[in-house]
C-alpha positions in Angstrom: 5.0 3.3 2.3 5.4 7.1 2.7 6.6 9.0 5.7 4.2 11.1 7.6 5.7 14.4 6.4 5.0 13.5 2.8 1.3 12.8 3.5 0.2 15.2 6.3 1.2 18.7 7.0 0.4 21.1 9.8 0.9 24.9 9.5 -0.5 27.6 11.7 -1.2 29.6 8.6 -3.3 26.9 7.1 -6.7 26.2 8.9 -5.1 27.2 12.2 -2.6 24.3 12.2 -5.2 21.5 11.6 -3.4 18.6 10.0 -4.2 18.6 6.2 -3.1 16.4 3.3 0.1 17.8 1.8 -0.6 20.3 -1.0 -4.2 20.7 0.0 -6.4 22.5 2.5 -8.3 19.2 3.2 -8.2 18.2 6.9 -7.1 14.6 7.3 -9.9 14.1 9.9 -12.4 14.4 7.0 -11.2 11.1 5.6 -11.8 9.4 8.9 -15.2 11.0 9.2 -16.3 9.7 5.8 -15.1 6.2 6.5 -16.6 6.1 10.0 -19.8 7.3 8.6 -20.0 4.4 6.3 -18.8 6.2 3.1 -16.3 4.7 0.8 -12.8 5.9 0.0 -14.0 6.6 -3.5 -16.7 8.9 -2.3 -14.2 10.8 -0.2 -11.9 11.1 -3.2 -14.8 12.2 -5.4 -15.7 15.0 -3.0 -12.0 16.1 -2.4 -10.3 15.7 -5.8 -7.2 17.6 -4.6 -6.4 14.5 -2.4 -4.7 11.7 -4.3 -5.7 8.1 -3.7 -2.1 7.4 -2.8 -2.2 10.1 -0.2 -5.4 8.8 1.4 -4.2 5.2 1.4 -0.9 6.3 2.9 -2.7 8.2 5.7 -4.7 5.0 6.5 -1.6 2.9 6.4 0.3 5.3 8.7 -2.6 5.3 11.1 -2.7 1.5 11.1 1.0 1.4 11.8 0.7 3.9 14.6 -2.1 2.0 16.3 -0.4 -1.4 15.9 2.9 -0.2 17.3 1.0 1.4 20.3 -0.9 -1.8 20.9 2.3 -3.8 21.0 4.1 -1.5 23.3 1.4 -1.6 26.0 1.5 -5.4 26.3 
């Protein structure tokens, strides 16, 4: 699995610092909006071809890891 810095980037000069996929201007939140709206990962990738499948999957895996580690530490 990738490290966060190789998947997501935040720069004040790019969309005012909104976290985007590395090498793109696509906000990461768009991926979650697509998925929470019932769209598939493939639909997201078709609409945003500058985002690679491996980037999107890594972002989801990193989010899962973050949520799971937080859930364990609040026990």
